[in-house]
DRENNU-602552 format. One line per field, with one value per residue (C-alpha): residue number from 1; residue in three letters; x, y, z. Coordinates in nm, 3 decimals. Layout:
k <- [NUM, ...];
r <- [ALA, ...];
px <- [X, ...];
py <- [Y, ...];
pz <- [Z, ...];
//
This chain:
k <- [1, 2, 3, 4, 5, 6, 7, 8, 9, 10, 11, 12, 13, 14, 15, 16, 17, 18, 19, 20, 21, 22, 23, 24, 25, 26, 27, 28, 29, 30, 31, 32, 33, 34, 35, 36, 37, 38, 39, 40, 41, 42, 43, 44, 45, 46, 47, 48, 49, 50, 51, 52, 53, 54, 55, 56, 57, 58, 59, 60, 61, 62, 63, 64, 65, 66, 67, 68, 69, 70, 71, 72, 73, 74, 75, 76, 77, 78, 79, 80, 81, 82, 83, 84, 85, 86, 87, 88, 89, 90, 91, 92, 93, 94, 95, 96, 97, 98, 99, 100, 101, 102, 103, 104, 105, 106, 107, 108, 109, 110, 111, 112, 113, 114, 115, 116, 117, 118, 119, 120, 121, 122, 123, 124, 125, 126, 127, 128, 129, 130, 131, 132, 133, 134, 135, 136, 137, 138, 139, 140, 141, 142, 143, 144, 145, 146, 147, 148, 149, 150, 151, 152, 153, 154, 155, 156, 157, 158, 159, 160, 161, 162, 163, 164, 165, 166, 167, 168, 169, 170, 171, 172, 173, 174, 175, 176, 177, 178, 179, 180, 181, 182, 183, 184, 185, 186, 187, 188, 189, 190, 191, 192, 193, 194, 195, 196, 197, 198, 199, 200, 201, 202, 203, 204, 205, 206, 207, 208, 209, 210, 211, 212, 213, 214, 215, 216, 217, 218, 219, 220, 221, 222, 223, 224, 225, 226, 227, 228, 229, 230, 231, 232, 233, 234, 235, 236, 237, 238, 239, 240, 241, 242, 243, 244, 245, 246, 247, 248, 249, 250, 251, 252, 253, 254, 255, 256, 257, 258, 259, 260, 261, 262, 263, 264, 265, 266, 267, 268, 269, 270, 271, 272, 273, 274, 275, 276, 277, 278, 279, 280, 281, 282, 283, 284, 285, 286, 287, 288, 289, 290, 291, 292, 293, 294, 295, 296, 297, 298, 299, 300, 301, 302, 303, 304, 305, 306, 307, 308, 309, 310, 311, 312, 313, 314, 315, 316, 317, 318, 319, 320, 321, 322, 323, 324, 325, 326, 327, 328, 329, 330, 331, 332, 333, 334, 335, 336, 337, 338, 339, 340, 341, 342, 343, 344, 345, 346, 347, 348, 349, 350, 351, 352, 353, 354, 355, 356, 357, 358, 359, 360, 361, 362, 363, 364, 365, 366, 367, 368, 369, 370, 371, 372, 373, 374, 375, 376, 377, 378, 379, 380, 381, 382, 383, 384, 385, 386, 387, 388, 389, 390, 391, 392, 393, 394, 395, 396, 397, 398, 399, 400, 401, 402, 403, 404, 405, 406];
r <- [MET, LYS, VAL, ALA, VAL, ALA, THR, VAL, THR, VAL, ASP, VAL, PRO, HIS, GLY, THR, PRO, MET, ALA, GLY, PHE, ALA, ALA, ARG, THR, GLY, THR, SER, THR, GLY, VAL, HIS, ASP, PRO, THR, SER, ILE, ARG, THR, ILE, ILE, PHE, ASP, THR, VAL, SER, PHE, VAL, ALA, VAL, ASP, ALA, CYS, ALA, LEU, HIS, GLU, ASP, THR, CYS, ALA, ARG, ILE, ARG, GLU, ARG, ALA, LEU, ARG, GLU, THR, GLY, LEU, VAL, GLU, VAL, ILE, VAL, ALA, ALA, THR, HIS, THR, HIS, SER, GLY, PRO, ASN, VAL, THR, LEU, ARG, GLY, LEU, GLY, ALA, HIS, SER, SER, GLU, VAL, LEU, GLN, GLN, VAL, VAL, GLU, ALA, ALA, HIS, ARG, SER, ILE, VAL, THR, ALA, TRP, GLU, ALA, ARG, VAL, GLU, CYS, LYS, VAL, GLU, PHE, SER, SER, THR, THR, GLY, VAL, GLY, ILE, ALA, LYS, ASN, ARG, ARG, ASP, GLY, ARG, ASP, VAL, ASP, PRO, PRO, ILE, THR, CYS, LEU, LYS, ALA, THR, HIS, ASP, GLY, THR, VAL, LEU, ALA, THR, LEU, VAL, SER, TYR, PRO, CYS, HIS, PRO, VAL, VAL, LEU, ASP, ALA, LYS, ASN, THR, LEU, ILE, SER, GLY, ASP, TYR, PRO, HIS, PHE, LEU, ARG, THR, GLN, VAL, GLU, LYS, GLU, LEU, GLY, GLY, THR, CYS, VAL, PHE, MET, THR, GLY, CYS, ALA, GLY, ASP, ILE, ASN, THR, GLY, HIS, ARG, ALA, GLU, ASP, SER, TYR, GLN, GLU, SER, ALA, SER, SER, LEU, ARG, THR, MET, ASP, GLU, ALA, GLU, ARG, ILE, GLY, ARG, LEU, LEU, ALA, LYS, ALA, VAL, ALA, SER, SER, SER, PHE, GLU, PRO, ILE, GLY, ASP, THR, VAL, THR, SER, SER, SER, ASN, GLU, VAL, ALA, VAL, PRO, LEU, GLU, ASN, LEU, SER, GLN, ALA, GLU, VAL, ARG, ALA, ARG, ALA, ILE, GLU, TRP, GLN, GLU, ALA, VAL, ALA, GLN, TRP, GLN, PRO, GLY, SER, GLU, VAL, MET, GLN, ILE, TRP, ILE, ASP, TRP, ALA, ASN, ARG, TRP, SER, PRO, THR, HIS, PRO, LEU, SER, TRP, GLN, ALA, ARG, THR, CYS, HIS, ILE, GLN, ILE, GLY, ASN, ALA, SER, VAL, LEU, THR, LEU, PRO, GLY, GLU, PRO, PHE, LEU, ASP, CYS, ALA, VAL, ARG, LEU, LYS, LYS, TYR, TYR, GLY, ALA, ARG, SER, MET, VAL, LEU, GLY, TYR, CYS, ASP, GLY, VAL, PRO, GLY, TYR, PHE, PRO, VAL, GLU, CYS, GLU, TYR, ASP, ARG, GLY, GLY, TYR, GLU, VAL, VAL, ASP, ALA, HIS, ARG, TYR, TYR, ASP, MET, PRO, ALA, PRO, PHE, ALA, LYS, GLY, ALA, ALA, GLU, ALA, LEU, LEU, GLN, SER, LEU, GLY, VAL, THR];
px <- [11.833, 11.468, 11.345, 11.015, 10.855, 10.497, 10.323, 9.966, 9.817, 9.536, 9.268, 9.306, 8.992, 8.987, 8.944, 9.170, 9.374, 9.744, 10.042, 10.372, 10.296, 10.127, 10.063, 9.871, 9.523, 9.337, 9.291, 9.402, 9.266, 9.386, 9.646, 9.971, 10.096, 9.921, 9.992, 10.176, 10.265, 10.570, 10.704, 11.036, 11.121, 11.466, 11.413, 11.207, 11.248, 11.008, 11.051, 10.728, 10.741, 10.428, 10.396, 10.303, 10.465, 10.440, 10.290, 10.193, 10.381, 10.051, 9.972, 10.316, 10.271, 9.926, 10.066, 10.369, 10.181, 9.924, 10.197, 10.391, 10.077, 9.974, 10.309, 10.642, 10.812, 11.023, 11.060, 10.856, 10.981, 10.710, 10.823, 10.686, 10.872, 10.803, 10.663, 10.509, 10.253, 10.083, 9.757, 9.761, 9.723, 9.917, 9.664, 9.876, 9.954, 10.026, 9.671, 9.344, 9.379, 9.167, 9.061, 8.923, 9.253, 9.440, 9.230, 9.306, 9.677, 9.668, 9.484, 9.705, 10.016, 9.891, 9.809, 10.150, 10.325, 10.125, 10.164, 10.540, 10.566, 10.394, 10.609, 10.962, 11.224, 11.595, 11.797, 12.149, 12.166, 12.423, 12.499, 12.608, 12.686, 12.737, 12.831, 12.882, 12.524, 12.524, 12.168, 12.162, 12.214, 12.207, 11.895, 11.997, 12.311, 12.298, 12.608, 12.642, 12.661, 12.733, 12.561, 12.561, 12.267, 12.263, 12.098, 12.031, 11.966, 11.808, 11.857, 11.669, 11.796, 11.997, 11.708, 11.669, 11.365, 11.378, 11.583, 11.574, 11.710, 11.771, 11.888, 11.888, 11.710, 11.366, 11.101, 10.989, 11.090, 10.724, 10.610, 10.286, 10.124, 10.110, 9.776, 9.827, 9.892, 10.247, 10.543, 10.766, 11.113, 11.103, 10.822, 11.043, 11.346, 11.158, 11.021, 11.365, 11.541, 11.283, 11.355, 11.732, 11.768, 11.432, 11.222, 11.036, 11.204, 11.126, 11.249, 11.302, 11.426, 11.745, 11.837, 11.706, 11.599, 11.833, 11.877, 11.683, 11.753, 11.824, 11.565, 11.504, 11.238, 11.093, 11.024, 10.731, 10.557, 10.413, 10.239, 10.416, 10.541, 10.904, 11.024, 11.264, 11.001, 10.804, 10.709, 10.970, 11.237, 11.122, 11.148, 11.496, 11.622, 11.459, 11.605, 11.952, 11.953, 11.823, 12.095, 12.353, 12.212, 12.204, 12.566, 12.702, 12.924, 12.742, 12.911, 12.770, 12.701, 12.614, 12.286, 12.226, 11.970, 11.948, 11.759, 11.741, 11.524, 11.536, 11.281, 11.408, 11.243, 11.348, 11.335, 11.118, 11.183, 10.981, 10.795, 10.625, 10.267, 10.388, 10.619, 10.344, 10.097, 10.348, 10.427, 10.056, 9.999, 10.279, 10.127, 9.779, 9.912, 10.081, 9.766, 9.557, 9.777, 9.768, 10.136, 10.299, 10.306, 9.994, 9.858, 10.146, 10.090, 9.727, 9.839, 10.068, 9.786, 9.565, 9.851, 9.885, 9.511, 9.538, 9.862, 9.863, 10.123, 10.094, 10.231, 10.464, 10.834, 10.940, 10.836, 10.878, 11.099, 11.195, 11.527, 11.637, 11.955, 11.906, 12.215, 12.187, 12.499, 12.783, 12.566, 12.391, 12.053, 11.985, 11.642, 11.552, 11.217, 11.123, 11.339, 11.699, 11.966, 12.220, 12.495, 12.309, 12.374, 12.734, 12.799, 12.620, 12.811, 13.139, 13.052, 12.898, 13.116, 13.080, 12.822, 12.555, 12.212, 12.057, 11.681, 11.480, 11.103, 11.063, 10.805, 10.669, 10.734, 10.685, 10.920, 11.289, 11.592, 11.870, 12.214, 12.335, 12.554, 12.252, 12.051, 12.235, 12.152, 11.776, 11.562, 11.242, 11.366, 11.488, 11.237, 10.912, 10.838, 10.688, 10.379, 10.305, 10.356, 10.123, 10.382, 10.374, 10.737, 11.052, 11.280, 11.539, 11.906, 12.060, 11.750, 11.922, 12.221, 11.990, 11.870, 12.227, 12.328, 12.053, 12.239, 12.576, 12.709, 12.838];
py <- [11.736, 11.815, 11.800, 11.866, 11.811, 11.799, 11.743, 11.627, 11.570, 11.338, 11.397, 11.144, 11.156, 11.106, 10.741, 10.610, 10.297, 10.373, 10.148, 10.088, 9.966, 9.639, 9.774, 10.078, 9.932, 10.263, 10.483, 10.835, 11.126, 11.409, 11.530, 11.696, 11.732, 11.625, 11.291, 11.387, 11.214, 11.379, 11.312, 11.418, 11.344, 11.334, 11.331, 11.013, 10.858, 10.933, 10.883, 10.886, 10.906, 10.832, 10.923, 10.571, 10.290, 10.044, 9.993, 9.663, 9.574, 9.558, 9.917, 10.029, 9.841, 9.995, 10.347, 10.271, 10.104, 10.381, 10.646, 10.458, 10.436, 10.799, 10.983, 10.952, 10.813, 10.499, 10.420, 10.492, 10.407, 10.415, 10.412, 10.445, 10.683, 10.428, 10.677, 10.486, 10.762, 10.743, 10.585, 10.212, 10.163, 9.840, 9.574, 9.322, 9.320, 9.606, 9.591, 9.711, 9.934, 10.206, 10.124, 10.477, 10.644, 10.393, 10.493, 10.858, 10.775, 10.598, 10.887, 11.148, 10.963, 10.972, 11.343, 11.421, 11.224, 11.383, 11.731, 11.687, 11.534, 11.836, 12.085, 11.961, 12.228, 12.222, 12.196, 12.159, 11.860, 11.825, 11.554, 11.572, 11.317, 11.421, 11.225, 11.318, 11.414, 11.196, 11.066, 10.698, 10.391, 10.020, 9.926, 9.561, 9.631, 10.002, 10.100, 10.452, 10.443, 10.722, 10.661, 10.948, 11.171, 11.208, 11.465, 11.536, 11.909, 12.045, 12.414, 12.602, 12.948, 12.979, 12.889, 12.557, 12.381, 12.051, 11.821, 11.446, 11.360, 11.017, 10.901, 10.544, 10.583, 10.458, 10.734, 10.604, 10.885, 10.912, 10.616, 10.418, 10.675, 10.918, 10.908, 11.215, 11.150, 11.265, 11.203, 11.187, 11.341, 11.345, 11.603, 11.841, 11.759, 11.848, 12.170, 12.284, 12.188, 12.394, 12.691, 12.654, 12.576, 12.660, 12.451, 12.133, 11.854, 11.487, 11.249, 10.875, 10.650, 10.451, 10.102, 10.147, 9.794, 9.786, 10.160, 10.409, 10.684, 10.458, 10.204, 9.835, 9.713, 9.511, 9.835, 9.883, 9.576, 9.805, 10.140, 10.322, 10.667, 10.776, 11.124, 11.096, 10.998, 11.316, 11.557, 11.799, 11.532, 11.446, 11.815, 11.843, 11.546, 11.659, 12.007, 11.873, 11.650, 11.930, 12.168, 11.900, 11.887, 12.264, 12.302, 12.014, 12.047, 11.982, 11.857, 11.869, 11.518, 11.559, 11.543, 11.191, 10.956, 10.581, 10.310, 9.934, 9.711, 9.352, 9.095, 8.870, 8.566, 8.615, 8.295, 8.248, 7.999, 7.678, 7.669, 7.350, 7.324, 7.160, 7.453, 7.709, 7.519, 7.482, 7.853, 7.941, 7.743, 7.941, 8.271, 8.168, 8.087, 8.426, 8.610, 8.415, 8.561, 8.903, 8.964, 9.287, 9.272, 9.057, 9.281, 9.160, 8.798, 8.825, 8.943, 8.642, 8.407, 8.554, 8.507, 8.139, 8.085, 8.214, 8.031, 7.766, 7.492, 7.552, 7.905, 8.030, 7.977, 8.303, 8.664, 8.853, 9.155, 9.446, 9.633, 9.926, 10.109, 10.467, 10.642, 11.022, 11.170, 11.009, 10.939, 10.607, 10.565, 10.206, 10.098, 9.801, 9.675, 9.613, 9.702, 9.625, 9.631, 9.913, 9.679, 9.642, 10.011, 9.983, 9.707, 9.888, 10.211, 10.020, 9.875, 10.183, 10.449, 10.751, 10.921, 10.667, 10.702, 10.378, 10.376, 10.119, 10.065, 10.083, 9.899, 9.690, 9.648, 9.285, 9.294, 9.294, 9.191, 9.112, 9.031, 8.674, 8.741, 8.871, 8.548, 8.375, 8.668, 8.626, 8.912, 9.076, 9.161, 8.806, 8.588, 8.771, 9.064, 8.855, 8.792, 9.163, 9.198, 8.899, 8.717, 8.334, 8.307, 8.508, 8.573, 8.299, 8.352, 8.493, 8.690, 9.027, 8.897, 8.790, 9.150, 9.277, 9.023, 9.153, 9.488, 9.330, 9.297, 8.950];
pz <- [7.437, 7.490, 7.851, 8.023, 8.361, 8.487, 8.820, 8.879, 9.225, 9.327, 9.587, 9.868, 10.084, 10.459, 10.548, 10.271, 10.353, 10.393, 10.316, 10.488, 10.841, 10.924, 11.275, 11.144, 11.112, 11.078, 10.772, 10.685, 10.888, 10.668, 10.418, 10.516, 10.158, 9.837, 9.675, 9.357, 9.034, 8.880, 8.532, 8.383, 8.020, 7.865, 7.487, 7.441, 7.786, 8.069, 8.443, 8.646, 9.028, 9.232, 9.601, 9.711, 9.906, 9.618, 9.274, 9.116, 8.801, 8.610, 8.708, 8.589, 8.261, 8.213, 8.250, 8.033, 7.748, 7.717, 7.711, 7.443, 7.230, 7.263, 7.253, 7.077, 7.386, 7.349, 7.721, 8.035, 8.384, 8.653, 9.016, 9.366, 9.594, 9.872, 10.123, 10.413, 10.459, 10.122, 10.005, 9.942, 9.567, 9.532, 9.416, 9.611, 9.981, 10.223, 10.357, 10.208, 9.904, 9.747, 9.391, 9.351, 9.440, 9.224, 8.923, 8.999, 9.012, 8.675, 8.509, 8.676, 8.560, 8.203, 8.223, 8.364, 8.088, 7.805, 7.954, 7.980, 7.631, 7.476, 7.669, 7.587, 7.523, 7.452, 7.771, 7.895, 8.132, 8.410, 8.666, 9.029, 9.299, 9.660, 9.971, 10.333, 10.419, 10.732, 10.709, 10.610, 10.826, 10.755, 10.946, 10.981, 11.184, 11.270, 11.072, 10.936, 10.557, 10.312, 9.979, 9.729, 9.658, 9.281, 9.057, 8.690, 8.639, 8.321, 8.238, 7.964, 7.857, 8.178, 8.410, 8.587, 8.443, 8.631, 8.851, 8.895, 9.240, 9.394, 9.735, 9.871, 10.204, 10.309, 10.317, 10.654, 10.888, 10.989, 11.199, 11.221, 11.448, 11.158, 10.977, 10.756, 10.389, 10.314, 10.088, 10.400, 10.364, 9.978, 10.000, 10.195, 9.979, 9.659, 9.807, 9.922, 9.596, 9.408, 9.637, 9.609, 9.237, 9.083, 8.848, 8.944, 9.139, 9.077, 9.347, 9.296, 9.576, 9.525, 9.646, 9.999, 10.095, 10.395, 10.447, 10.656, 10.910, 11.207, 11.322, 11.261, 11.021, 11.309, 11.499, 11.264, 11.404, 11.671, 11.643, 11.924, 11.829, 11.845, 11.932, 11.637, 11.379, 11.335, 11.058, 11.191, 11.156, 10.803, 10.717, 10.870, 10.670, 10.347, 10.377, 10.460, 10.154, 9.933, 10.047, 9.962, 9.609, 9.574, 9.684, 9.475, 9.169, 8.842, 8.526, 8.171, 8.040, 7.673, 7.485, 7.355, 7.509, 7.453, 7.640, 7.676, 7.894, 8.011, 8.125, 8.404, 8.561, 8.925, 9.134, 9.443, 9.719, 9.700, 10.032, 10.146, 10.268, 10.589, 10.660, 10.603, 10.823, 11.105, 11.105, 11.095, 11.415, 11.586, 11.475, 11.588, 11.934, 11.954, 11.846, 12.097, 12.372, 12.198, 12.230, 12.103, 11.726, 11.702, 11.423, 11.209, 11.309, 11.198, 10.856, 10.837, 10.937, 10.665, 10.419, 10.522, 10.474, 10.116, 10.039, 9.766, 9.714, 9.339, 9.360, 9.082, 9.137, 8.975, 8.931, 8.605, 8.664, 8.444, 8.453, 8.238, 8.139, 8.025, 7.890, 7.911, 7.763, 7.956, 8.262, 8.324, 8.492, 8.602, 8.721, 8.939, 9.069, 9.430, 9.728, 9.631, 9.900, 9.878, 9.765, 9.433, 9.367, 9.483, 9.230, 8.949, 9.013, 9.019, 8.678, 8.512, 8.671, 8.897, 8.675, 8.762, 8.919, 9.044, 9.106, 9.300, 9.328, 8.949, 8.738, 9.023, 9.396, 9.507, 9.807, 9.897, 9.695, 9.946, 9.809, 9.864, 10.169, 10.365, 10.355, 10.637, 10.866, 10.814, 10.939, 10.818, 10.470, 10.400, 10.586, 10.660, 10.428, 10.147, 10.362, 10.401, 10.025, 9.974, 9.768, 9.782, 9.899, 9.958, 9.666, 9.645, 9.717, 9.400, 9.295, 9.335, 9.143, 8.860, 8.833, 8.826, 8.564, 8.335, 8.344, 8.275, 8.630, 8.719];
//
């Protein structure tokens, strides 16, 4: 099959709003590593990864539709890596956003797609899946988990041209004290993979809604720094994951590429005006006392002031199934819980790569059994995302059903 890869970076000026921490009220003070937009194309299917916490579905559609018009591509997947140290280009939620940087991202995405489209060459593509890296934890209960790090490697004339790597773990090693623009651990992972294997590495985050390196989501309500959430730690984790990829066993997967996509109306909970008003009073009382986490409470108060009882009761989602040889790549929007990937891999087989944060990031998609446990991802996150309500129980399952998993 024909494969190509391209990278374009955008200039993020000092003082740009950042996304990922409600408690980080300041703006960027510098750049540790450039914000990149990386595109990899397999025949007529393109995967675009943006170093950002989230992208609005309209932004993803804008990039996709222009690419489909101006190239011979038949499918374009646009995803955020979900770094919590990137510029805010969301259009919805996550604090103030930079319209100037967003426009740069959209244009850079188009340049990367067109550049890759015009550079495609015949490649041999191989797949690998490796476990045992010892990085990921379920952040809701602290359990160690061992999801695979998966890779598609494209080789042209015996030389590695490109890799597409995915791992389901939040790029949130860096905490709210960090004000340097960075891709977090994926930056270091890509750099090390390129050193170990050659070519250009594209990283896309898997189903990481409940997975990180070992802290609760609620820890981000405050800005305090952790000795374990540093640039050095992000580098250590990125390098460790990259070395796992480089030492993994690759298998040829064939050279045919097919794609299908689905539109899914994902249900939202039907909140009442009385409920929203009652909670707003509680938050106002907490802010008046300026308790720890009051920055988050103020965001919730602002959300309540904007809230309307006539809000939509569903969100239009997009899922895709890309078949590359005998390997399946499944894409989901938002922040799906890891169990979504487990179920998809059980259905599609071991040669599966499951990507989250694709074609719109409106919040979390917990699986049904997690709703009774509550927590940030189930109860609170929709306010930071400026969504009118949480996704209803069964929303994640609706996404899976669109891909054939019941």
